NUTORDO-105311 format. One record per residue (C-alpha): x, y, z; residue number from 1; residue in one letter; chain. Coordinates in Angstrom, 3 decimals. Layout:
ATOM        u        v        w num residu chaine
ATOM        X        Y        Z NUM      a      A
...
//
This chain:
ATOM        u        v        w num residu chaine
ATOM    0.000    0.000    0.000   1      m      A
ATOM    1.240    3.458   -0.894   2      g      A
ATOM    0.164    7.043   -0.689   3      f      A
ATOM   -0.855    7.033   -4.383   4      g      A
ATOM   -3.900    4.871   -3.914   5      q      A
ATOM   -5.178    6.940   -1.033   6      g      A
ATOM   -4.604   10.226   -2.797   7      l      A
ATOM   -6.385    9.006   -5.923   8      s      A
ATOM   -9.306    7.887   -3.763   9      g      A
ATOM   -9.463   11.297   -2.113  10      l      A
ATOM   -9.439   13.036   -5.496  11      n      A
ATOM  -12.135   10.758   -6.900  12      a      A
ATOM  -14.336   11.122   -3.844  13      a      A
ATOM  -13.874   14.891   -3.927  14      a      A
ATOM  -14.916   15.044   -7.578  15      q      A
ATOM  -17.911   12.860   -6.807  16      n      A
ATOM  -18.910   15.262   -4.046  17      l      A
ATOM  -18.542   18.121   -6.534  18      d      A
ATOM  -20.930   16.416   -8.947  19      v      A
ATOM  -23.449   15.688   -6.214  20      i      A
ATOM  -23.186   19.227   -4.885  21      g      A
ATOM  -23.767   20.629   -8.370  22      n      A
ATOM  -26.861   18.456   -8.744  23      n      A
ATOM  -28.261   19.674   -5.433  24      i      A
ATOM  -27.448   23.294   -6.302  25      a      A
ATOM  -29.396   23.013   -9.564  26      n      A
ATOM  -32.370   21.144   -8.186  27      s      A
ATOM  -34.516   24.205   -8.963  28      g      A
ATOM  -33.002   24.984  -12.369  29      t      A
ATOM  -35.503   24.584  -15.221  30      v      A
ATOM  -34.511   21.826  -17.636  31      g      A
ATOM  -31.379   20.901  -15.675  32      f      A
ATOM  -30.086   17.368  -16.165  33      k      A
ATOM  -28.313   15.783  -13.211  34      s      A
ATOM  -24.955   14.068  -13.578  35      a      A
ATOM  -23.153   11.105  -12.111  36      t      A
ATOM  -19.437   10.364  -11.746  37      a      A
ATOM  -18.159    7.137  -13.237  38      s      A
ATOM  -14.909    5.648  -11.834  39      f      A
ATOM  -12.191    3.354  -13.187  40      a      A
ATOM   -9.119    1.795  -11.647  41      d      A
ATOM   -5.661    2.993  -12.629  42      v      A
ATOM   -3.787    0.287  -14.535  43      y      A
ATOM   -0.551   -1.111  -13.250  44      a      A
ATOM    1.658   -3.917  -14.504  45      s      A
ATOM    1.555   -5.452  -11.065  46      s      A
ATOM   -1.487   -7.101   -9.615  47      r      A
ATOM   -1.857   -4.236   -7.182  48      v      A
ATOM   -3.436   -1.228   -8.893  49      g      A
ATOM   -2.363    2.361   -8.573  50      l      A
ATOM   -5.702    3.666   -7.348  51      g      A
ATOM   -8.837    5.127   -8.926  52      v      A
ATOM   -9.713    7.849  -11.355  53      k      A
ATOM  -12.889    9.540  -12.549  54      v      A
ATOM  -13.513    7.965  -15.938  55      a      A
ATOM  -16.405   10.224  -16.983  56      a      A
ATOM  -19.069   12.594  -15.808  57      i      A
ATOM  -22.290   11.318  -17.349  58      n      A
ATOM  -25.554   13.208  -17.404  59      q      A
ATOM  -28.946   11.691  -16.825  60      r      A
ATOM  -31.217   12.790  -19.677  61      f      A
ATOM  -34.324   11.522  -17.971  62      t      A
ATOM  -37.452   13.673  -18.124  63      v      A
ATOM  -38.235   16.168  -15.402  64      g      A
ATOM  -41.778   16.918  -14.273  65      a      A
ATOM  -43.754   19.244  -16.534  66      v      A
ATOM  -45.269   22.089  -14.532  67      t      A
ATOM  -47.879   24.497  -15.880  68      g      A
ATOM  -48.506   28.119  -15.045  69      g      A
ATOM  -45.465   29.400  -16.896  70      g      A
ATOM  -45.104   32.550  -18.919  71      g      A
ATOM  -46.830   33.161  -22.239  72      e      A
ATOM  -43.812   31.966  -24.218  73      y      A
ATOM  -42.597   29.178  -21.921  74      d      A
ATOM  -42.408   25.713  -23.505  75      i      A
ATOM  -41.867   22.278  -21.991  76      a      A
ATOM  -40.757   19.203  -23.915  77      i      A
ATOM  -43.069   16.414  -22.775  78      d      A
ATOM  -40.831   13.390  -23.313  79      g      A
ATOM  -37.220   12.302  -23.580  80      a      A
ATOM  -36.803   12.728  -27.334  81      k      A
ATOM  -35.719   16.176  -28.421  82      g      A
ATOM  -33.999   19.384  -27.372  83      m      A
ATOM  -34.642   23.007  -28.268  84      f      A
ATOM  -32.338   24.356  -30.954  85      r      A
ATOM  -31.058   27.877  -30.178  86      v      A
ATOM  -28.440   30.221  -31.610  87      t      A
ATOM  -26.260   32.633  -29.662  88      d      A
ATOM  -25.287   36.170  -30.649  89      q      A
ATOM  -22.517   34.884  -32.923  90      s      A
ATOM  -24.830   32.448  -34.697  91      g      A
ATOM  -23.399   29.318  -33.051  92      s      A
ATOM  -25.963   26.577  -32.625  93      v      A
ATOM  -26.606   25.073  -29.194  94      m      A
ATOM  -29.194   22.778  -27.667  95      y      A
ATOM  -31.113   23.015  -24.401  96      t      A
ATOM  -34.046   21.599  -22.460  97      r      A
ATOM  -34.656   24.882  -20.649  98      n      A
ATOM  -37.911   26.216  -22.109  99      g      A
ATOM  -38.077   29.550  -20.305 100      e      A
ATOM  -38.495   31.957  -23.216 101      f      A
ATOM  -39.538   35.544  -23.724 102      l      A
ATOM  -39.695   38.050  -26.584 103      v      A
ATOM  -36.961   40.631  -27.129 104      d      A
ATOM  -37.310   44.140  -28.550 105      k      A
ATOM  -37.077   42.790  -32.092 106      n      A
ATOM  -39.837   40.228  -31.460 107      n      A
ATOM  -37.471   37.246  -31.516 108      f      A
ATOM  -38.201   34.440  -29.057 109      i      A
ATOM  -35.143   34.246  -26.762 110      v      A
ATOM  -34.065   32.731  -23.445 111      n      A
ATOM  -32.504   34.553  -20.492 112      a      A
ATOM  -29.088   34.490  -22.176 113      q      A
ATOM  -30.473   36.050  -25.354 114      g      A
ATOM  -30.158   32.818  -27.343 115      y      A
ATOM  -32.770   32.803  -30.095 116      r      A
ATOM  -35.158   29.886  -30.477 117      l      A
ATOM  -35.184   28.381  -33.969 118      t      A
ATOM  -37.831   26.566  -35.981 119      g      A
ATOM  -39.353   26.087  -39.398 120      y      A
ATOM  -40.810   29.050  -41.311 121      p      A
ATOM  -44.593   29.137  -41.701 122      a      A
ATOM  -45.722   26.571  -44.232 123      g      A
ATOM  -42.193   25.190  -44.732 124      a      A
ATOM  -41.799   22.259  -42.330 125      i      A
ATOM  -38.593   20.419  -43.132 126      g      A
ATOM  -36.801   23.495  -44.483 127      a      A
ATOM  -33.640   24.902  -42.942 128      n      A
ATOM  -34.428   26.194  -39.431 129      p      A
ATOM  -34.606   29.953  -38.912 130      v      A
ATOM  -34.733   32.168  -35.847 131      e      A
ATOM  -38.394   32.468  -34.847 132      l      A
ATOM  -39.765   36.010  -34.879 133      q      A
ATOM  -43.314   36.993  -34.014 134      l      A
ATOM  -45.312   39.140  -36.475 135      p      A
ATOM  -45.715   42.870  -35.946 136      t      A
ATOM  -47.861   43.820  -38.947 137      a      A
ATOM  -51.647   43.720  -38.926 138      n      A
ATOM  -53.297   40.836  -40.711 139      v      A
ATOM  -54.821   42.114  -43.967 140      a      A
ATOM  -58.583   41.850  -44.515 141      p      A
ATOM  -59.984   39.077  -46.655 142      q      A
ATOM  -63.188   39.503  -48.615 143      a      A
ATOM  -65.896   36.888  -48.175 144      t      A
ATOM  -65.973   34.498  -51.122 145      s      A
ATOM  -67.738   31.413  -49.801 146      t      A
ATOM  -70.317   30.574  -47.176 147      a      A
ATOM  -71.673   27.291  -45.886 148      t      A
ATOM  -75.336   27.508  -44.939 149      t      A
ATOM  -77.349   24.646  -43.493 150      v      A
ATOM  -81.012   25.236  -42.722 151      a      A
ATOM  -84.212   23.428  -41.914 152      n      A
ATOM  -87.308   25.030  -43.379 153      l      A
ATOM  -90.418   24.070  -41.429 154      d      A
ATOM  -92.579   21.791  -43.574 155      a      A
ATOM  -95.629   22.931  -41.599 156      n      A
ATOM  -95.130   26.607  -42.355 157      a      A
ATOM  -98.048   28.419  -43.986 158      k      A
ATOM  -97.931   28.946  -47.736 159      v      A
ATOM  -97.620   32.572  -48.803 160      i      A
ATOM  -99.571   32.886  -52.035 161      y      A
ATOM  -98.102   35.058  -54.702 162      q      A
ATOM -100.284   37.707  -56.378 163      v      A
ATOM  -99.748   37.352  -60.084 164      d      A
ATOM -102.388   37.089  -62.855 165      t      A
ATOM -106.118   36.221  -62.653 166      v      A
ATOM -107.852   35.040  -65.823 167      t      A
ATOM -111.638   35.607  -66.148 168      s      A
ATOM -114.325   33.681  -68.090 169      p      A
ATOM -115.110   34.596  -71.696 170      a      A
ATOM -116.541   38.082  -71.090 171      v      A
ATOM -116.093   39.662  -67.652 172      p      A
ATOM -118.997   41.541  -66.165 173      g      A
ATOM -119.101   41.136  -62.391 174      s      A
ATOM -117.242   39.407  -59.612 175      v      A
ATOM -118.991   37.902  -56.600 176      t      A
ATOM -117.003   37.883  -53.386 177      l      A
ATOM -118.662   36.532  -50.255 178      g      A
ATOM -122.095   36.760  -51.820 179      g      A
ATOM -121.752   40.403  -52.818 180      t      A
ATOM -121.652   41.332  -56.490 181      a      A
ATOM -119.034   43.861  -57.468 182      y      A
ATOM -118.986   45.794  -60.727 183      t      A
ATOM -116.101   47.747  -62.107 184      f      A
ATOM -115.932   50.724  -64.413 185      t      A
ATOM -113.109   52.312  -66.266 186      k      A
ATOM -111.656   55.404  -64.656 187      a      A
ATOM -109.011   57.874  -65.744 188      a      A
ATOM -105.723   56.236  -66.664 189      g      A
ATOM -107.316   52.833  -67.236 190      g      A
ATOM -107.841   52.030  -63.554 191      a      A
ATOM -110.827   49.924  -62.535 192      l      A
ATOM -113.335   51.226  -60.023 193      t      A
ATOM -115.240   48.546  -58.148 194      w      A
ATOM -118.784   49.099  -56.856 195      t      A
ATOM -121.193   46.554  -55.314 196      p      A
ATOM -123.801   46.803  -58.091 197      a      A
ATOM -124.607   45.356  -61.472 198      n      A
ATOM -123.814   47.586  -64.402 199      p      A
ATOM -126.659   48.653  -66.740 200      p      A
ATOM -126.638   47.733  -70.392 201      a      A
ATOM -124.109   49.424  -72.686 202      n      A
ATOM -122.054   50.627  -69.690 203      t      A
ATOM -118.748   48.999  -70.261 204      y      A
ATOM -116.932   45.880  -71.322 205      g      A
ATOM -113.428   44.498  -71.561 206      t      A
ATOM -111.571   43.535  -74.636 207      a      A
ATOM -109.132   41.081  -73.012 208      p      A
ATOM -110.157   38.315  -70.690 209      n      A
ATOM -107.445   39.000  -68.123 210      t      A
ATOM -107.318   41.229  -65.067 211      v      A
ATOM -103.740   41.617  -63.848 212      t      A
ATOM -102.565   42.567  -60.370 213      i      A
ATOM  -98.989   43.834  -60.583 214      d      A
ATOM  -96.190   43.472  -58.025 215      g      A
ATOM  -97.285   46.552  -56.093 216      t      A
ATOM -100.809   45.236  -55.557 217      g      A
ATOM -102.383   47.464  -58.245 218      q      A
ATOM -105.140   46.034  -60.461 219      v      A
ATOM -104.665   46.707  -64.158 220      t      A
ATOM -106.569   45.668  -67.280 221      a      A
ATOM -106.538   46.096  -71.023 222      g      A
ATOM -108.750   48.448  -73.033 223      a      A
ATOM -112.492   48.539  -72.154 224      l      A
ATOM -115.375   48.545  -74.628 225      e      A
ATOM -119.173   48.834  -74.419 226      d      A
ATOM -121.305   45.704  -74.193 227      i      A
ATOM -124.960   45.351  -75.197 228      p      A
ATOM -126.347   44.185  -71.843 229      g      A
ATOM -125.756   42.443  -68.525 230      f      A
ATOM -123.226   39.645  -68.476 231      v      A
ATOM -122.635   37.914  -65.144 232      d      A
ATOM -119.764   35.741  -63.980 233      y      A
ATOM -118.521   34.555  -60.623 234      t      A
ATOM -114.892   34.376  -59.440 235      a      A
ATOM -114.166   32.483  -56.226 236      a      A
ATOM -111.193   34.037  -54.427 237      v      A
ATOM -109.821   31.755  -51.691 238      t      A
ATOM -106.430   33.313  -50.793 239      e      A
ATOM -105.014   36.754  -51.448 240      i      A
ATOM -101.312   37.373  -50.825 241      g      A
ATOM  -98.986   40.336  -51.015 242      k      A
ATOM  -95.848   40.604  -53.104 243      p      A
ATOM  -92.532   40.118  -51.294 244      f      A
ATOM  -91.330   43.156  -49.389 245      d      A
ATOM  -88.428   42.829  -46.890 246      p      A
ATOM  -90.045   45.575  -44.805 247      k      A
ATOM  -93.252   43.573  -44.332 248      i      A
ATOM  -92.727   40.386  -42.313 249      s      A
ATOM  -96.002   38.851  -43.481 250      s      A
ATOM  -94.618   38.609  -47.028 251      t      A
ATOM  -91.932   36.071  -46.131 252      y      A
ATOM  -91.771   32.913  -44.044 253      t      A
ATOM  -88.354   33.230  -42.391 254      n      A
ATOM  -85.300   35.473  -42.549 255      a      A
ATOM  -81.733   35.205  -41.286 256      s      A
ATOM  -78.729   37.557  -41.377 257      p      A
ATOM  -75.163   36.730  -42.378 258      m      A
ATOM  -72.202   39.063  -41.842 259      t      A
ATOM  -69.748   39.293  -44.747 260      v      A
ATOM  -66.674   41.422  -45.450 261      f      A
ATOM  -65.533   43.327  -48.522 262      d      A
ATOM  -61.967   43.771  -49.792 263      s      A
ATOM  -61.410   46.738  -47.453 264      l      A
ATOM  -62.484   44.768  -44.395 265      g      A
ATOM  -65.796   46.574  -44.019 266      n      A
ATOM  -68.626   44.404  -42.725 267      s      A
ATOM  -71.986   44.094  -44.469 268      h      A
ATOM  -75.190   42.310  -43.559 269      q      A
ATOM  -76.624   39.884  -46.055 270      v      A
ATOM  -80.245   38.903  -45.389 271      m      A
ATOM  -81.775   35.679  -46.665 272      q      A
ATOM  -85.581   35.758  -46.950 273      y      A
ATOM  -87.384   32.448  -47.417 274      f      A
ATOM  -90.907   32.541  -48.880 275      v      A
ATOM  -92.888   29.306  -48.922 276      k      A
ATOM  -94.916   28.879  -52.106 277      r      A
ATOM  -97.656   26.462  -53.078 278      e      A
ATOM  -96.426   22.930  -53.760 279      a      A
ATOM  -96.585   21.646  -57.300 280      t      A
ATOM  -96.687   17.983  -58.336 281      a      A
ATOM  -95.476   16.733  -54.965 282      g      A
ATOM  -92.618   19.223  -54.882 283      t      A
ATOM  -92.340   21.845  -52.129 284      s      A
ATOM  -91.140   25.223  -53.310 285      v      A
ATOM  -89.398   28.100  -51.542 286      y      A
ATOM  -88.440   31.418  -53.099 287      d      A
ATOM  -85.319   32.973  -51.582 288      v      A
ATOM  -84.600   36.697  -51.863 289      y      A
ATOM  -81.277   38.298  -50.944 290      y      A
ATOM  -80.387   41.777  -49.768 291      t      A
ATOM  -77.130   43.367  -48.636 292      m      A
ATOM  -77.419   46.374  -46.362 293      d      A
ATOM  -81.056   46.677  -47.446 294      g      A
ATOM  -80.352   46.627  -51.193 295      q      A
ATOM  -81.090   43.800  -53.604 296      a      A
ATOM  -78.197   41.386  -54.014 297      m      A
ATOM  -78.057   39.486  -57.287 298      a      A
ATOM  -79.708   37.273  -58.367 299      p      A
ATOM  -82.466   39.167  -56.533 300      t      A
ATOM  -83.616   42.338  -58.309 301      t      A
ATOM  -85.569   45.376  -57.166 302      e      A
ATOM  -87.042   48.188  -59.216 303      a      A
ATOM  -89.564   50.726  -58.018 304      g      A
ATOM  -90.296   48.688  -54.913 305      g      A
ATOM  -90.972   45.535  -56.934 306      v      A
ATOM  -88.741   42.612  -55.954 307      w      A
ATOM  -88.065   39.870  -58.432 308      g      A
ATOM  -85.871   37.028  -59.678 309      n      A
ATOM  -85.734   35.017  -56.461 310      p      A
ATOM  -83.640   31.900  -56.152 311      q      A
ATOM  -85.976   28.900  -56.043 312      q      A
ATOM  -85.420   25.923  -53.766 313      f      A
ATOM  -87.345   22.682  -54.289 314      t      A
ATOM  -87.736   19.736  -51.926 315      f      A
ATOM  -89.047   16.236  -52.490 316      n      A
ATOM  -91.527   14.429  -50.268 317      n      A
ATOM  -88.669   13.251  -48.037 318      a      A
ATOM  -87.696   16.865  -47.277 319      g      A
ATOM  -84.459   16.664  -49.240 320      t      A
ATOM  -83.209   19.588  -51.289 321      l      A
ATOM  -83.497   18.698  -54.978 322      t      A
ATOM  -82.507   21.997  -56.569 323      s      A
ATOM  -78.884   23.067  -57.096 324      a      A
ATOM  -77.287   23.705  -53.655 325      p      A
ATOM  -74.874   26.435  -54.785 326      i      A
ATOM  -76.148   30.013  -55.084 327      v      A
ATOM  -73.807   32.679  -56.430 328      n      A
ATOM  -74.450   36.090  -54.914 329      l      A
ATOM  -72.936   39.271  -56.336 330      t      A
ATOM  -72.894   42.904  -55.310 331      f      A
ATOM  -71.255   45.354  -57.677 332      a      A
ATOM  -69.970   48.078  -55.364 333      q      A
ATOM  -69.868   47.397  -51.620 334      p      A
ATOM  -69.470   50.584  -49.639 335      g      A
ATOM  -70.949   52.754  -52.388 336      g      A
ATOM  -69.019   55.590  -54.013 337      t      A
ATOM  -67.703   56.950  -50.683 338      a      A
ATOM  -65.586   53.893  -49.790 339      t      A
ATOM  -65.712   51.684  -52.891 340      p      A
ATOM  -64.426   48.134  -52.562 341      a      A
ATOM  -64.019   45.296  -55.035 342      d      A
ATOM  -67.251   43.622  -56.136 343      p      A
ATOM  -68.407   40.886  -53.801 344      l      A
ATOM  -68.891   37.423  -55.284 345      n      A
ATOM  -70.040   34.868  -52.735 346      i      A
ATOM  -70.754   31.206  -53.439 347      a      A
ATOM  -73.275   30.063  -50.817 348      v      A
ATOM  -73.460   26.293  -50.390 349      n      A
ATOM  -76.805   25.016  -49.065 350      y      A
ATOM  -75.844   21.331  -49.097 351      t      A
ATOM  -77.622   19.607  -46.219 352      g      A
ATOM  -80.564   22.020  -46.156 353      t      A
ATOM  -83.834   20.211  -45.439 354      t      A
ATOM  -87.567   20.732  -45.115 355      q      A
ATOM  -88.680   18.667  -42.143 356      y      A
ATOM  -91.629   19.090  -39.813 357      g      A
ATOM  -89.615   20.902  -37.150 358      s      A
ATOM  -88.820   24.500  -36.320 359      n      A
ATOM  -86.890   26.733  -38.664 360      y      A
ATOM  -83.159   26.866  -38.022 361      k      A
ATOM  -80.275   28.254  -40.058 362      l      A
ATOM  -76.538   28.196  -39.414 363      v      A
ATOM  -74.377   30.281  -41.765 364      a      A
ATOM  -70.566   30.157  -41.763 365      k      A
ATOM  -69.094   32.666  -44.220 366      p      A
ATOM  -65.356   33.115  -44.650 367      d      A
ATOM  -63.636   36.499  -44.808 368      g      A
ATOM  -62.624   38.867  -42.044 369      y      A
ATOM  -61.625   42.438  -41.343 370      t      A
ATOM  -58.074   43.525  -40.524 371      s      A
ATOM  -56.668   42.707  -37.083 372      g      A
ATOM  -53.732   43.461  -34.796 373      e      A
ATOM  -51.490   40.805  -33.246 374      f      A
ATOM  -52.757   39.991  -29.753 375      s      A
ATOM  -50.902   36.874  -28.604 376      g      A
ATOM  -49.392   33.496  -29.375 377      i      A
ATOM  -50.462   29.955  -28.626 378      n      A
ATOM  -48.086   27.001  -28.893 379      i      A
ATOM  -49.704   23.733  -29.964 380      s      A
ATOM  -48.494   20.284  -28.951 381      s      A
ATOM  -47.053   19.810  -32.461 382      d      A
ATOM  -44.942   22.937  -32.048 383      g      A
ATOM  -47.089   25.211  -34.205 384      s      A
ATOM  -46.867   28.861  -33.202 385      l      A
ATOM  -50.427   30.103  -33.693 386      v      A
ATOM  -50.762   33.888  -33.691 387      a      A
ATOM  -54.069   35.398  -32.562 388      s      A
ATOM  -55.431   38.692  -33.873 389      y      A
ATOM  -58.013   41.152  -32.590 390      t      A
ATOM  -60.410   40.215  -35.394 391      n      A
ATOM  -60.665   36.685  -34.032 392      g      A
ATOM  -58.513   35.146  -36.753 393      e      A
ATOM  -55.494   32.926  -36.157 394      t      A
ATOM  -52.472   32.158  -38.307 395      q      A
ATOM  -49.568   29.723  -37.983 396      v      A
ATOM  -46.446   31.903  -38.069 397      v      A
ATOM  -43.855   29.181  -37.536 398      g      A
ATOM  -43.174   25.741  -36.081 399      t      A
ATOM  -40.694   24.674  -33.415 400      l      A
ATOM  -37.921   22.308  -34.396 401      v      A
ATOM  -36.546   19.732  -31.967 402      l      A
ATOM  -33.149   18.051  -32.210 403      a      A
ATOM  -32.165   14.597  -31.072 404      d      A
ATOM  -28.795   12.815  -31.079 405      f      A
ATOM  -27.757    9.206  -31.401 406      s      A
ATOM  -25.376    9.677  -28.428 407      n      A
ATOM  -26.548   12.264  -25.928 408      l      A
ATOM  -23.577   11.562  -23.679 409      q      A
ATOM  -21.332   12.805  -26.471 410      g      A
ATOM  -22.734   16.339  -26.187 411      l      A
ATOM  -20.431   18.954  -24.727 412      q      A
ATOM  -21.893   21.041  -21.872 413      p      A
ATOM  -21.209   24.747  -22.372 414      v      A
ATOM  -23.085   26.139  -19.376 415      g      A
ATOM  -26.373   28.013  -19.165 416      n      A
ATOM  -28.186   24.668  -19.527 417      n      A
ATOM  -26.859   24.310  -23.062 418      a      A
ATOM  -24.872   21.734  -25.009 419      w      A
ATOM  -23.036   21.651  -28.301 420      k      A
ATOM  -22.718   18.781  -30.699 421      e      A
ATOM  -19.426   16.944  -31.033 422      t      A
ATOM  -18.074   14.173  -33.180 423      a      A
ATOM  -18.995   11.811  -30.357 424      a      A
ATOM  -22.637   12.942  -30.257 425      s      A
ATOM  -23.125   12.744  -33.985 426      g      A
ATOM  -25.091   15.209  -36.097 427      q      A
ATOM  -28.474   16.396  -34.848 428      p      A
ATOM  -31.647   14.715  -36.062 429      i      A
ATOM  -34.186   17.488  -36.595 430      l      A
ATOM  -37.957   17.146  -36.612 431      g      A
ATOM  -41.304   18.654  -35.721 432      q      A
ATOM  -42.633   17.879  -32.232 433      p      A
ATOM  -44.901   14.856  -32.230 434      g      A
ATOM  -43.526   13.406  -35.487 435      t      A
ATOM  -40.939   10.717  -36.204 436      n      A
ATOM  -40.755    9.704  -32.516 437      s      A
ATOM  -40.060   13.292  -31.398 438      m      A
ATOM  -41.706   14.313  -28.125 439      s      A
ATOM  -44.606   16.733  -28.053 440      t      A
ATOM  -44.425   20.129  -26.372 441      v      A
ATOM  -46.604   21.942  -23.859 442      v      A
ATOM  -47.131   25.696  -24.078 443      g      A
ATOM  -47.018   27.948  -21.025 444      q      A
ATOM  -45.242   25.227  -19.066 445      a      A
ATOM  -41.678   24.289  -18.124 446      t      A
ATOM  -39.763   21.100  -17.414 447      e      A
ATOM  -38.408   20.917  -13.896 448      a      A
ATOM  -34.933   19.673  -13.010 449      s      A
ATOM  -34.657   15.881  -12.943 450      n      A
ATOM  -32.598   15.962   -9.733 451      v      A
ATOM  -33.828   13.382   -7.207 452      d      A
ATOM  -32.993   15.063   -3.915 453      m      A
ATOM  -33.327   11.917   -1.821 454      s      A
ATOM  -30.940   10.000   -4.019 455      r      A
ATOM  -28.442   12.843   -4.059 456      e      A
ATOM  -28.389   13.092   -0.275 457      l      A
ATOM  -27.776    9.358    0.026 458      v      A
ATOM  -25.013    9.574   -2.600 459      n      A
ATOM  -23.458   12.473   -0.699 460      m      A
ATOM  -23.276   10.405    2.474 461      i      A
ATOM  -21.644    7.541    0.578 462      i      A
ATOM  -19.147    9.894   -1.094 463      a      A
ATOM  -18.349   11.458    2.259 464      q      A
ATOM  -17.668    8.068    3.830 465      r      A
ATOM  -15.531    7.154    0.829 466      t      A
ATOM  -13.506   10.311    1.313 467      y      A
ATOM  -13.065    9.566    5.003 468      q      A
ATOM  -12.013    5.994    4.273 469      a      A
ATOM   -9.391    7.132    1.753 470      n      A
ATOM   -8.063    9.634    4.240 471      s      A
ATOM   -7.705    6.747    6.703 472      q      A
ATOM   -5.658    4.887    4.077 473      t      A
ATOM   -3.218    7.805    3.924 474      i      A
ATOM   -3.106    7.988    7.725 475      k      A
ATOM   -2.315    4.274    7.931 476      t      A
ATOM    0.445    4.634    5.323 477      q      A
ATOM    1.865    7.525    7.316 478      d      A
ATOM    1.940    5.439   10.499 479      e      A
ATOM    3.746    2.649    8.654 480      i      A
ATOM    6.318    5.164    7.447 481      m      A
ATOM    6.772    6.392   11.004 482      q      A
ATOM    7.476    2.840   12.138 483      v      A
ATOM   10.092    2.467    9.460 484      l      A
ATOM   11.688    5.775   10.412 485      m      A
ATOM   11.935    4.647   14.056 486      n      A
ATOM   13.780    1.436   13.297 487      l      A
ATOM   17.333    1.340   14.667 488      k      A
//
């Protein structure tokens, strides 16, 4: 036995205590990975070795507990596969499990040391990683171009009869309504004046056999001519309706609004008016009129208060829509001449619309939105950075990239919870969180240190006893030397 073995034991035990002490000191460090000291004997040609040495300091890359309640930009890696890829001020690439991030003055996502988090550009997963920077510009408005509308039109709704054209018998003379005979005479401008009496002979007559009620409810007729005597006829009127007018609720069955946006981001209200008509040949019919901000929206027309050219929906006896489900709406100049925008062209898809015997219901989902300011970021489990805007829209502005290595123990620690790749670690394997065996991530959370305090305290006691035992070896060797020195 010599002093060398004891001294090497003291050095090894001291280094082991250093490792344990460092673990305990970093028990509260986010993303810290504890280490262990590995020992090896010192080779000698004789059977008796020359002591011990620290062969390596290995780190435990086990997963620490994920704790929520972090900052807005904090990220935890939920699993053992993957490390954050960051770049320092000189552009050198490093790797870390510490997910405490914030945003600097230039809107880059950085850690406390100013290292910038890297990831894939928006829409370019698999490309070369770039430093992730949050948007500062407003999101531009997008005009509405499509809308999905699903409705149920009550099959039990009352039919609204449409005033159109009434054709009389061969020669009109009088009309009996409710048992009362009405006569009509020609007035100025060709209007008909109705009176509850029979006309005398040679009073009037009509050349055509048709009395027409126009879209405004006015009764019109062709030229009148004298007739030689009384001619009676009877017309039975069962239902009288009014022409469609969006201002009169009794002229339509149901109505629903839909908010759309023009190219400038201005909002407009599109109204859909459903008018149930009389069924024909087992087919239920609805006329649909459209307005935008109170004005007719093509295909609907309006002239002089007369609304026309409705879109017609038909349903079979099973309540299924049988007419074309796509309706193309157009409006030439949204905003008028004061704030003109591009013409609106909206394809409304009514697929799934029904006519069942239940209450009316309509759900409309148009696209398009007004402009919006950046309001925050959300980090999805797949690493997508989803930006939120004040207009309620969201956009993916980038995606985190994680790095893994075939030999984690080959990484070189560089401090600040960071490592660099080496020839021993191999080149990094990059990927999106949650793909190709990469771990997922958790936003607004951090990964705690993986230090097991109980184990470290036990290891410290063992290392302390080892140190004491090696010191006793040196003391014993010293006593032996004293004996030799005292020999005479």
